[in-house]
N, C-alpha and C positions, 0 to 999 in steps of 0.2 A: 579499354572497359569502360570509361567516363562516359564516353559518346554512345557506346552501345546502352549503356545503362539511360541516357537522357533520352535516347529515341525510342525507348521502351524495347530494343532487341531481344534484351533480358529485363526482367521484372524487378531482379534486385540482384545484387553483388552474389549473394549466395545461389543463386539461380544461374548466374554465369557459366556455361559448360567448359571453362578454360582447361581444367583436368582431364574432364572425358574426351575433348577434341585431342588434347596432347596426348593423352595415352592410346588413342586410336591412330596416330601415327600422322596427325593430320600436322602440315607445315603452318606454324603459326607466327605472327608478327605482334607485334604491340605498338600502338603510334598514337598521335594526338589528334588525329583527323582535323579538327577546326579548334585549335588552341584558344581563339578568343571567344568562341561562342561556347567551349566546354571549359574554360578557364582552369586549361592543366598544361602540364609539362610532361616531358617524356619520363623524368625524375620520379614526378607525383604519380606517373602511372605504373610505373615499375613499385614504387614503394606501394601503390594498393595491391599489384600483385604479389610482393612478398607478404604483406600482413593477410590478406583473405586466402592464398592458396599455397604460402609457403615456398614461394619461388627462389629458387636456389641461384648461385652465383652461375653455376653450370647451366642451368635453364635459360638465366636470363642472357648470359652469352649466346647462346642458340637462337633466342627470339632476334636478338639485335643482328646476327648474323644473315638470320632468315630475311630480315627488313632490309639488310644491304644489298642481298642477292637480287631482289625482287624491286628493289627502289626503280624509279621513273627518273634514271639519272644514266648518264653514259659508262660505258664498260669501265673505264679510267677512274670515274668516282666511285663507282661501286668497288673497285678493287682497293681504293685506298682507305675506303670505309672498312672494308673487312681487314685490312692490315692493322688498322686503329684499335678495332674491336679485338684482335687477335694479341694485341702487343699488351693490353690491359691486364691488370692482375687481378684477376677475379676470385681470389680467395677471401 
């Protein structure tokens, strides 16, 4: 979301369409885009999503699984990511 706000893809976090897209069944991911320009980390991005949208552990897990599934990486790397995400305690 940070990059989308900085580039004005969304005017404000309140206007960021996360819940609308999620409820419509759109496959979403959360990422950092350019960490040095946006001065963010994946942890900061997820915290922003938790604060403004009440992101649950289950939703966070699904966003990360989506990211792993669509990553620009080999099948082997994507599978290792998926396994690590699945192994995490999301409570």
